[in-house]
Backbone and ligand atoms as CSV (ligand in chain L), in Angstrom:
chain,resi,resn,atom,element,x,y,z
A,1,UNK,N,N,88.094,141.626,95.700
A,1,UNK,CA,C,88.908,142.023,96.851
A,1,UNK,C,C,88.808,141.027,98.004
A,2,UNK,N,N,87.729,140.282,98.012
A,2,UNK,CA,C,87.562,139.356,99.143
A,2,UNK,C,C,88.306,138.045,98.916
A,3,UNK,N,N,88.759,137.842,97.695
A,3,UNK,CA,C,89.409,136.569,97.386
A,3,UNK,C,C,90.760,136.401,98.071
A,4,UNK,N,N,91.492,137.473,98.150
A,4,UNK,CA,C,92.873,137.373,98.596
A,4,UNK,C,C,93.024,136.902,100.051
A,5,UNK,N,N,92.331,137.545,100.974
A,5,UNK,CA,C,92.481,137.068,102.361
A,5,UNK,C,C,92.014,135.625,102.522
A,6,UNK,N,N,90.995,135.255,101.756
A,6,UNK,CA,C,90.491,133.889,101.850
A,6,UNK,C,C,91.567,132.885,101.447
A,7,UNK,N,N,92.255,133.220,100.358
A,7,UNK,CA,C,93.298,132.341,99.840
A,7,UNK,C,C,94.431,132.185,100.866
A,8,UNK,N,N,94.746,133.282,101.518
A,8,UNK,CA,C,95.806,133.269,102.525
A,8,UNK,C,C,95.430,132.342,103.677
A,9,UNK,N,N,94.176,132.439,104.107
A,9,UNK,CA,C,93.704,131.583,105.201
A,9,UNK,C,C,93.744,130.113,104.775
A,10,UNK,N,N,93.327,129.864,103.542
A,10,UNK,CA,C,93.289,128.489,103.041
A,10,UNK,C,C,94.690,127.887,103.019
A,11,UNK,N,N,95.676,128.645,102.572
A,11,UNK,CA,C,97.019,128.079,102.494
A,11,UNK,C,C,97.624,127.912,103.881
A,12,UNK,N,N,97.261,128.773,104.817
A,12,UNK,CA,C,97.727,128.608,106.195
A,12,UNK,C,C,97.157,127.321,106.788
A,13,UNK,N,N,95.897,127.077,106.530
A,13,UNK,CA,C,95.228,125.888,107.056
A,13,UNK,C,C,95.870,124.630,106.489
A,14,UNK,N,N,96.216,124.665,105.219
A,14,UNK,CA,C,96.850,123.528,104.563
A,14,UNK,C,C,98.208,123.262,105.198
A,15,UNK,N,N,98.958,124.327,105.430
A,15,UNK,CA,C,100.282,124.203,106.030
A,15,UNK,C,C,100.179,123.596,107.427
A,16,UNK,N,N,99.204,124.049,108.169
A,16,UNK,CA,C,98.994,123.584,109.542
A,16,UNK,C,C,98.673,122.084,109.547
A,17,UNK,N,N,97.780,121.660,108.662
A,17,UNK,CA,C,97.389,120.258,108.564
A,17,UNK,C,C,98.592,119.388,108.230
A,18,UNK,N,N,99.409,119.854,107.279
A,18,UNK,CA,C,100.587,119.103,106.870
A,18,UNK,C,C,101.559,118.962,108.037
A,19,UNK,N,N,101.772,120.049,108.753
A,19,UNK,CA,C,102.705,120.028,109.878
A,19,UNK,C,C,102.258,119.024,110.927
A,20,UNK,N,N,100.977,119.026,111.212
A,20,UNK,CA,C,100.457,118.135,112.253
A,20,UNK,C,C,100.654,116.670,111.855
A,21,UNK,N,N,100.372,116.346,110.590
A,21,UNK,CA,C,100.475,114.946,110.188
A,21,UNK,C,C,101.929,114.473,110.195
A,22,UNK,N,N,102.874,115.370,109.997
A,22,UNK,CA,C,104.279,114.980,110.052
A,22,UNK,C,C,104.740,114.803,111.495
A,23,UNK,N,N,104.213,115.657,112.365
A,23,UNK,CA,C,104.653,115.634,113.759
A,23,UNK,C,C,104.205,114.349,114.455
A,24,UNK,N,N,102.988,113.896,114.169
A,24,UNK,CA,C,102.454,112.734,114.882
A,24,UNK,C,C,102.746,111.443,114.165
A,25,UNK,N,N,103.904,110.849,114.392
A,25,UNK,CA,C,104.269,109.633,113.674
A,25,UNK,C,C,103.509,108.409,114.197
A,26,UNK,N,N,102.810,108.552,115.317
A,26,UNK,CA,C,102.000,107.452,115.830
A,26,UNK,C,C,100.546,107.617,115.397
A,27,UNK,N,N,100.310,108.562,114.509
A,27,UNK,CA,C,98.967,108.817,113.994
A,27,UNK,C,C,98.853,108.295,112.569
A,28,UNK,N,N,97.751,107.628,112.294
A,28,UNK,CA,C,97.514,107.107,110.954
A,28,UNK,C,C,96.177,107.608,110.445
A,29,UNK,N,N,96.112,107.870,109.146
A,29,UNK,CA,C,94.850,108.248,108.515
A,29,UNK,C,C,94.690,107.392,107.267
A,30,UNK,N,N,93.515,106.816,107.116
A,30,UNK,CA,C,93.252,106.021,105.914
A,30,UNK,C,C,91.873,106.373,105.392
A,31,UNK,N,N,91.769,106.448,104.074
A,31,UNK,CA,C,90.510,106.840,103.454
A,31,UNK,C,C,89.894,105.672,102.694
A,32,UNK,N,N,88.578,105.651,102.676
A,32,UNK,CA,C,87.837,104.642,101.925
A,32,UNK,C,C,86.750,105.374,101.144
A,33,UNK,N,N,86.141,104.669,100.192
A,33,UNK,CA,C,85.164,105.353,99.341
A,33,UNK,C,C,84.059,104.406,98.861
A,34,UNK,N,N,83.255,104.884,97.918
A,34,UNK,CA,C,82.158,104.071,97.385
A,34,UNK,C,C,82.660,102.990,96.430
A,35,UNK,N,N,83.930,103.054,96.042
A,35,UNK,CA,C,84.476,102.062,95.111
A,35,UNK,C,C,85.076,100.870,95.840
A,36,UNK,N,N,84.865,100.813,97.165
A,36,UNK,CA,C,85.350,99.676,97.949
A,36,UNK,C,C,86.884,99.603,97.938
A,37,UNK,N,N,87.495,100.736,98.177
A,37,UNK,CA,C,88.965,100.810,98.128
A,37,UNK,C,C,89.488,101.562,99.350
A,38,UNK,N,N,90.568,101.062,99.931
A,38,UNK,CA,C,91.332,101.828,100.909
A,38,UNK,C,C,92.402,102.576,100.112
A,39,UNK,N,N,92.716,103.801,100.482
A,39,UNK,CA,C,93.717,104.552,99.703
A,39,UNK,C,C,95.155,104.169,100.057
A,40,UNK,N,N,95.334,103.255,101.001
A,40,UNK,CA,C,96.693,102.807,101.322
A,40,UNK,C,C,96.720,101.283,101.405
A,41,UNK,N,N,97.778,100.681,100.878
A,41,UNK,CA,C,97.915,99.226,100.963
A,41,UNK,C,C,98.916,98.850,102.034
A,42,UNK,N,N,99.478,99.873,102.688
A,42,UNK,CA,C,100.466,99.622,103.727
A,42,UNK,C,C,100.420,100.758,104.746
A,43,UNK,N,N,100.421,100.386,106.009
A,43,UNK,CA,C,100.489,101.382,107.085
A,43,UNK,C,C,101.685,101.023,107.952
A,44,UNK,N,N,102.416,102.026,108.343
A,44,UNK,CA,C,103.665,101.790,109.066
A,44,UNK,C,C,103.644,102.520,110.394
A,45,UNK,N,N,104.043,101.809,111.431
A,45,UNK,CA,C,104.118,102.426,112.751
A,45,UNK,C,C,105.430,101.990,113.412
A,46,UNK,N,N,106.097,102.925,114.027
A,46,UNK,CA,C,107.342,102.595,114.723
A,46,UNK,C,C,107.012,101.864,116.022
A,47,UNK,N,N,107.811,100.858,116.352
A,47,UNK,CA,C,107.537,100.099,117.576
A,47,UNK,C,C,107.759,100.942,118.830
A,48,UNK,N,N,108.308,102.135,118.665
A,48,UNK,CA,C,108.447,103.044,119.813
A,48,UNK,C,C,107.104,103.690,120.170
A,49,UNK,N,N,106.110,103.564,119.296
A,49,UNK,CA,C,104.775,104.112,119.584
A,49,UNK,C,C,104.086,103.228,120.617
A,50,UNK,N,N,103.714,103.829,121.725
A,50,UNK,CA,C,102.990,103.071,122.761
A,50,UNK,C,C,101.508,103.006,122.419
A,51,UNK,N,N,101.082,103.993,121.675
A,51,UNK,CA,C,99.672,104.117,121.334
A,51,UNK,C,C,99.557,104.592,119.885
A,52,UNK,N,N,98.582,104.059,119.185
A,52,UNK,CA,C,98.349,104.466,117.806
A,52,UNK,C,C,96.980,105.130,117.726
A,53,UNK,N,N,96.934,106.231,117.010
A,53,UNK,CA,C,95.658,106.887,116.774
A,53,UNK,C,C,95.347,106.701,115.294
A,54,UNK,N,N,94.251,106.044,115.011
A,54,UNK,CA,C,93.893,105.788,113.621
A,54,UNK,C,C,92.561,106.434,113.271
A,55,UNK,N,N,92.562,107.163,112.171
A,55,UNK,CA,C,91.334,107.789,111.686
A,55,UNK,C,C,90.954,107.168,110.354
A,56,UNK,N,N,89.706,106.714,110.284
A,56,UNK,CA,C,89.162,106.158,109.038
A,56,UNK,C,C,88.140,107.149,108.486
A,57,UNK,N,N,88.364,107.559,107.250
A,57,UNK,CA,C,87.408,108.448,106.572
A,57,UNK,C,C,86.697,107.664,105.472
A,58,UNK,N,N,85.411,107.920,105.324
A,58,UNK,CA,C,84.647,107.358,104.200
A,58,UNK,C,C,84.246,108.554,103.355
A,59,UNK,N,N,84.932,108.712,102.212
A,59,UNK,CA,C,84.720,109.903,101.393
A,59,UNK,C,C,83.590,109.724,100.380
A,60,UNK,N,N,82.918,108.569,100.416
A,60,UNK,CA,C,81.829,108.322,99.480
A,60,UNK,C,C,80.515,108.911,99.964
A,61,UNK,N,N,79.427,108.471,99.326
A,61,UNK,CA,C,78.108,108.982,99.692
A,61,UNK,C,C,77.116,107.857,99.998
A,62,UNK,N,N,77.484,106.627,99.706
A,62,UNK,CA,C,76.560,105.510,99.918
A,62,UNK,C,C,76.363,105.233,101.406
A,63,UNK,N,N,75.131,104.805,101.783
A,63,UNK,CA,C,74.855,104.553,103.199
A,63,UNK,C,C,75.602,103.332,103.735
A,64,UNK,N,N,75.710,103.269,105.045
A,64,UNK,CA,C,76.482,102.212,105.708
A,64,UNK,C,C,75.958,100.812,105.368
A,65,UNK,N,N,74.649,100.671,105.160
A,65,UNK,CA,C,74.067,99.357,104.874
A,65,UNK,C,C,74.501,98.831,103.503
A,66,UNK,N,N,74.797,99.751,102.571
A,66,UNK,CA,C,75.180,99.347,101.222
A,66,UNK,C,C,76.684,99.295,101.028
A,67,UNK,N,N,77.405,100.240,101.640
A,67,UNK,CA,C,78.852,100.355,101.417
A,67,UNK,C,C,79.541,100.730,102.726
A,68,UNK,N,N,79.260,99.939,103.761
A,68,UNK,CA,C,79.878,100.217,105.061
A,68,UNK,C,C,81.346,99.831,105.072
A,69,UNK,N,N,82.138,100.600,105.800
A,69,UNK,CA,C,83.555,100.269,105.955
A,69,UNK,C,C,83.970,100.367,107.417
A,70,UNK,N,N,84.854,99.464,107.802
A,70,UNK,CA,C,85.526,99.588,109.089
A,70,UNK,C,C,86.998,99.282,108.856
A,71,UNK,N,N,87.771,99.390,109.905
A,71,UNK,CA,C,89.206,99.090,109.823
A,71,UNK,C,C,89.500,98.121,110.953
A,72,UNK,N,N,89.910,96.920,110.576
A,72,UNK,CA,C,90.148,95.862,111.553
A,72,UNK,C,C,91.612,95.444,111.460
A,73,UNK,N,N,92.250,95.292,112.612
A,73,UNK,CA,C,93.655,94.890,112.644
A,73,UNK,C,C,93.792,93.514,113.282
A,74,UNK,N,N,94.564,92.634,112.637
A,74,UNK,CA,C,94.809,91.302,113.193
A,74,UNK,C,C,96.086,90.732,112.594
A,75,UNK,N,N,96.478,89.558,113.071
A,75,UNK,CA,C,97.571,88.854,112.414
A,75,UNK,C,C,97.060,88.477,111.026
A,76,UNK,N,N,97.945,88.509,110.058
A,76,UNK,CA,C,97.553,88.243,108.672
A,76,UNK,C,C,96.884,86.876,108.512
A,77,UNK,N,N,97.369,85.879,109.226
A,77,UNK,CA,C,96.832,84.519,109.087
A,77,UNK,C,C,95.390,84.405,109.596
A,78,UNK,N,N,94.932,85.404,110.345
A,78,UNK,CA,C,93.580,85.322,110.923
A,78,UNK,C,C,92.537,86.182,110.212
A,79,UNK,N,N,92.967,86.884,109.169
A,79,UNK,CA,C,92.050,87.789,108.460
A,79,UNK,C,C,90.806,87.062,107.962
A,80,UNK,N,N,91.020,85.949,107.278
A,80,UNK,CA,C,89.898,85.230,106.665
A,80,UNK,C,C,88.907,84.718,107.706
A,81,UNK,N,N,89.429,84.129,108.785
A,81,UNK,CA,C,88.517,83.572,109.794
A,81,UNK,C,C,87.773,84.684,110.542
A,82,UNK,N,N,88.423,85.822,110.754
A,82,UNK,CA,C,87.734,86.937,111.419
A,82,UNK,C,C,86.643,87.502,110.504
A,83,UNK,N,N,86.968,87.611,109.211
A,83,UNK,CA,C,85.989,88.134,108.247
A,83,UNK,C,C,84.785,87.199,108.149
A,84,UNK,N,N,85.025,85.890,108.154
A,84,UNK,CA,C,83.932,84.913,108.099
A,84,UNK,C,C,83.062,84.982,109.346
A,85,UNK,N,N,83.712,85.063,110.514
A,85,UNK,CA,C,82.957,85.170,111.768
A,85,UNK,C,C,82.165,86.476,111.788
A,86,UNK,N,N,82.742,87.524,111.223
A,86,UNK,CA,C,82.066,88.828,111.173
A,86,UNK,C,C,80.822,88.785,110.302
A,87,UNK,N,N,80.941,88.078,109.191
A,87,UNK,CA,C,79.804,87.952,108.289
A,87,UNK,C,C,78.648,87.248,109.002
A,88,UNK,N,N,78.981,86.179,109.747
A,88,UNK,CA,C,77.969,85.450,110.505
A,88,UNK,C,C,77.381,86.294,111.629
A,89,UNK,N,N,78.182,87.189,112.202
A,89,UNK,CA,C,77.705,88.055,113.294
A,89,UNK,C,C,76.682,89.069,112.777
A,90,UNK,N,N,76.794,89.390,111.474
A,90,UNK,CA,C,75.772,90.213,110.835
A,90,UNK,C,C,75.825,91.700,111.130
A,91,UNK,N,N,74.898,92.436,110.491
A,91,UNK,CA,C,74.892,93.902,110.616
A,91,UNK,C,C,74.646,94.390,112.049
A,92,UNK,N,N,73.912,93.624,112.834
A,92,UNK,CA,C,73.643,94.061,114.211
A,92,UNK,C,C,74.935,94.165,115.021
A,93,UNK,N,N,75.934,93.404,114.632
A,93,UNK,CA,C,77.229,93.462,115.317
A,93,UNK,C,C,78.283,94.182,114.480
A,94,UNK,N,N,77.812,94.915,113.467
A,94,UNK,CA,C,78.710,95.661,112.574
A,94,UNK,C,C,79.759,94.743,111.954
A,95,UNK,N,N,79.371,93.510,111.691
A,95,UNK,CA,C,80.209,92.509,111.013
A,95,UNK,C,C,81.518,92.201,111.737
A,96,UNK,N,N,81.458,92.245,113.071
A,96,UNK,CA,C,82.580,91.750,113.874
A,96,UNK,C,C,81.979,90.903,114.980
A,97,UNK,N,N,82.460,89.671,115.091
A,97,UNK,CA,C,81.970,88.790,116.154
A,97,UNK,C,C,82.270,89.455,117.495
A,98,UNK,N,N,81.246,89.562,118.377
A,98,UNK,CA,C,81.473,90.238,119.659
A,98,UNK,C,C,82.635,89.606,120.429
A,99,UNK,N,N,83.499,90.452,120.973
A,99,UNK,CA,C,84.663,90.021,121.766
A,99,UNK,C,C,85.560,89.024,121.044
A,100,UNK,N,N,85.682,89.167,119.760
A,100,UNK,CA,C,86.571,88.295,118.994
A,100,UNK,C,C,88.020,88.556,119.425
A,101,UNK,N,N,88.620,87.565,120.062
A,101,UNK,CA,C,89.965,87.758,120.627
A,101,UNK,C,C,91.056,87.874,119.576
A,102,UNK,N,N,90.732,87.450,118.357
A,102,UNK,CA,C,91.731,87.546,117.289
A,102,UNK,C,C,91.881,88.975,116.779
A,103,UNK,N,N,90.872,89.814,117.075
A,103,UNK,CA,C,90.896,91.213,116.634
A,103,UNK,C,C,91.750,92.036,117.592
A,104,UNK,N,N,92.790,92.671,117.055
A,104,UNK,CA,C,93.676,93.487,117.891
A,104,UNK,C,C,93.067,94.867,118.120
A,105,UNK,N,N,92.495,95.423,117.077
A,105,UNK,CA,C,91.834,96.731,117.176
A,105,UNK,C,C,90.858,96.858,116.023
A,106,UNK,N,N,89.803,97.627,116.237
A,106,UNK,CA,C,88.889,97.894,115.121
A,106,UNK,C,C,88.114,99.177,115.352
A,107,UNK,N,N,87.730,99.801,114.233
A,107,UNK,CA,C,86.874,100.985,114.314
A,107,UNK,C,C,85.426,100.521,114.224
A,108,UNK,N,N,84.513,101.463,114.364
A,108,UNK,CA,C,83.114,101.137,114.088
A,108,UNK,C,C,82.900,101.154,112.580
A,109,UNK,N,N,81.764,100.668,112.166
A,109,UNK,CA,C,81.400,100.632,110.756
A,109,UNK,C,C,80.800,101.986,110.381
A,110,UNK,N,N,81.288,102.580,109.297
A,110,UNK,CA,C,80.770,103.898,108.906
A,110,UNK,C,C,80.301,103.898,107.456
A,111,UNK,N,N,79.441,104.857,107.146
A,111,UNK,CA,C,78.932,105.028,105.789
A,111,UNK,C,C,79.515,106.282,105.151
A,112,UNK,N,N,79.078,106.595,103.944
A,112,UNK,CA,C,79.596,107.743,103.198
A,112,UNK,C,C,79.517,109.046,103.974
A,113,UNK,N,N,80.591,109.816,103.917
A,113,UNK,CA,C,80.639,111.120,104.569
A,113,UNK,C,C,80.998,111.072,106.041
A,114,UNK,N,N,81.188,109.853,106.566
A,114,UNK,CA,C,81.478,109.729,107.997
A,114,UNK,C,C,82.970,109.516,108.251
A,115,UNK,N,N,83.340,109.794,109.497
A,115,UNK,CA,C,84.726,109.639,109.945
A,115,UNK,C,C,84.703,109.019,111.328
A,116,UNK,N,N,85.675,108.166,111.606
A,116,UNK,CA,C,85.775,107.601,112.949
A,116,UNK,C,C,87.246,107.492,113.340
A,117,UNK,N,N,87.516,107.696,114.610
A,117,UNK,CA,C,88.899,107.636,115.098
A,117,UNK,C,C,88.973,106.708,116.302
A,118,UNK,N,N,90.003,105.870,116.304
A,118,UNK,CA,C,90.240,105.015,117.481
A,118,UNK,C,C,91.674,105.208,117.956
A,119,UNK,N,N,91.878,104.890,119.217
A,119,UNK,CA,C,93.224,104.876,119.776
A,119,UNK,C,C,93.407,103.495,120.386
A,120,UNK,N,N,94.522,102.859,120.073
A,120,UNK,CA,C,94.769,101.547,120.685
A,120,UNK,C,C,96.230,101.421,121.110
A,121,UNK,N,N,96.432,100.644,122.149
A,121,UNK,CA,C,97.775,100.422,122.673
A,121,UNK,C,C,98.500,99.364,121.835
A,122,UNK,N,N,99.803,99.485,121.756
A,122,UNK,CA,C,100.580,98.554,120.930
A,122,UNK,C,C,101.207,97.426,121.763
A,123,UNK,N,N,100.845,97.343,123.046
A,123,UNK,CA,C,101.512,96.341,123.900
A,123,UNK,C,C,101.227,94.891,123.502
A,124,UNK,N,N,100.140,94.674,122.711
A,124,UNK,CA,C,99.851,93.307,122.265
A,124,UNK,C,C,100.560,92.969,120.960
A,125,UNK,N,N,101.208,93.953,120.359
A,125,UNK,CA,C,101.880,93.738,119.073
A,125,UNK,C,C,103.333,93.324,119.264
A,126,UNK,N,N,103.820,92.489,118.362
A,126,UNK,CA,C,105.224,92.068,118.369
A,126,UNK,C,C,105.912,92.699,117.166
A,127,UNK,N,N,107.011,93.375,117.413
A,127,UNK,CA,C,107.730,94.029,116.323
A,127,UNK,C,C,108.133,93.006,115.269
A,128,UNK,N,N,107.867,93.322,114.024
A,128,UNK,CA,C,108.267,92.455,112.917
A,128,UNK,C,C,107.282,91.351,112.581
A,129,UNK,N,N,106.235,91.165,113.393
A,129,UNK,CA,C,105.249,90.115,113.104
A,129,UNK,C,C,104.384,90.522,111.911
A,130,UNK,N,N,103.661,89.546,111.362
A,130,UNK,CA,C,102.896,89.759,110.136
A,130,UNK,C,C,101.454,90.171,110.444
A,131,UNK,N,N,101.190,91.455,110.340
A,131,UNK,CA,C,99.852,91.970,110.624
A,131,UNK,C,C,99.210,92.548,109.371
A,132,UNK,N,N,97.896,92.477,109.342
A,132,UNK,CA,C,97.153,93.068,108.238
A,132,UNK,C,C,95.970,93.853,108.767
A,133,UNK,N,N,95.531,94.803,107.976
A,133,UNK,CA,C,94.278,95.495,108.278
A,133,UNK,C,C,93.310,95.205,107.143
A,134,UNK,N,N,92.023,95.245,107.441
A,134,UNK,CA,C,91.024,94.968,106.418
A,134,UNK,C,C,89.672,95.519,106.844
A,135,UNK,N,N,88.719,95.484,105.895
A,135,UNK,CA,C,87.339,95.879,106.184
A,135,UNK,C,C,86.537,94.588,106.290
A,136,UNK,N,N,85.751,94.439,107.376
A,136,UNK,CA,C,85.035,93.179,107.588
A,136,UNK,C,C,83.606,93.188,107.038
A,137,UNK,N,N,83.215,94.243,106.326
A,137,UNK,CA,C,81.905,94.259,105.660
A,137,UNK,C,C,81.909,93.109,104.647
A,138,UNK,N,N,80.800,92.329,104.585
A,138,UNK,CA,C,80.788,91.148,103.717
A,138,UNK,C,C,81.275,91.428,102.292
A,139,UNK,N,N,82.252,90.640,101.875
A,139,UNK,CA,C,82.772,90.755,100.520
A,139,UNK,C,C,83.871,91.783,100.324
A,140,UNK,N,N,84.173,92.561,101.358
A,140,UNK,CA,C,85.152,93.638,101.183
A,140,UNK,C,C,86.595,93.233,101.487
A,141,UNK,N,N,86.788,92.241,102.352
A,141,UNK,CA,C,88.150,91.968,102.826
A,141,UNK,C,C,89.073,91.444,101.720
A,142,UNK,N,N,88.494,90.953,100.627
A,142,UNK,CA,C,89.315,90.471,99.519
A,142,UNK,C,C,90.118,91.584,98.865
A,143,UNK,N,N,89.528,92.781,98.814
A,143,UNK,CA,C,90.227,93.917,98.180
A,143,UNK,C,C,90.582,95.011,99.175
A,144,UNK,N,N,89.736,95.182,100.194
A,144,UNK,CA,C,90.019,96.232,101.179
A,144,UNK,C,C,90.917,95.669,102.277
A,145,UNK,N,N,92.201,95.617,101.968
A,145,UNK,CA,C,93.146,95.059,102.934
A,145,UNK,C,C,94.535,95.614,102.660
A,146,UNK,N,N,95.391,95.473,103.639
A,146,UNK,CA,C,96.768,95.919,103.460
A,146,UNK,C,C,97.614,95.436,104.606
A,147,UNK,N,N,98.914,95.696,104.477
A,147,UNK,CA,C,99.855,95.274,105.511
A,147,UNK,C,C,100.001,96.349,106.578
A,148,UNK,N,N,100.107,95.896,107.796
A,148,UNK,CA,C,100.355,96.798,108.917
A,148,UNK,C,C,101.748,96.480,109.445
A,149,UNK,N,N,102.660,97.393,109.227
A,149,UNK,CA,C,104.050,97.158,109.594
A,149,UNK,C,C,104.369,97.823,110.931
A,150,UNK,N,N,104.810,97.004,111.869
A,150,UNK,CA,C,105.153,97.474,113.202
A,150,UNK,C,C,106.598,97.046,113.457
A,151,UNK,N,N,107.501,98.005,113.368
A,151,UNK,CA,C,108.907,97.618,113.532
A,151,UNK,C,C,109.737,98.767,114.076
L,1,ZN,ZN,ZN,84.211,98.018,103.416
């Protein structure tokens, strides 16, 4: 007898979550895991968005030191140099060179089971320009990357 009301609540919660994600077109959610994968290879934002809210989830269980992930946004041509500078900056700087001007936005580095959300303004972005997102943890940017479309 207790199952039925529970199921009703669960489906209401699901409906609510779906509605919210459709309503906020300036909101992005991306998931990462222990397999070193982002669940999206492309993120799209309308240039009418003045601000973007991005949430990064790490659905794995490995600690940040072994399988840390972040989300870094830059021009596509600068991904490699930012990742290299991040590697040199080391774990104390969460693999991002402090005040790296090439970085447009980035989250903190998180481990399994963690979530982080950032909000950034789009005034530095040019509609139609070539942007990419990636994870700057050493060795991850080769596979953990995707296109960021702002148009
Ligand atoms: Zn990573």
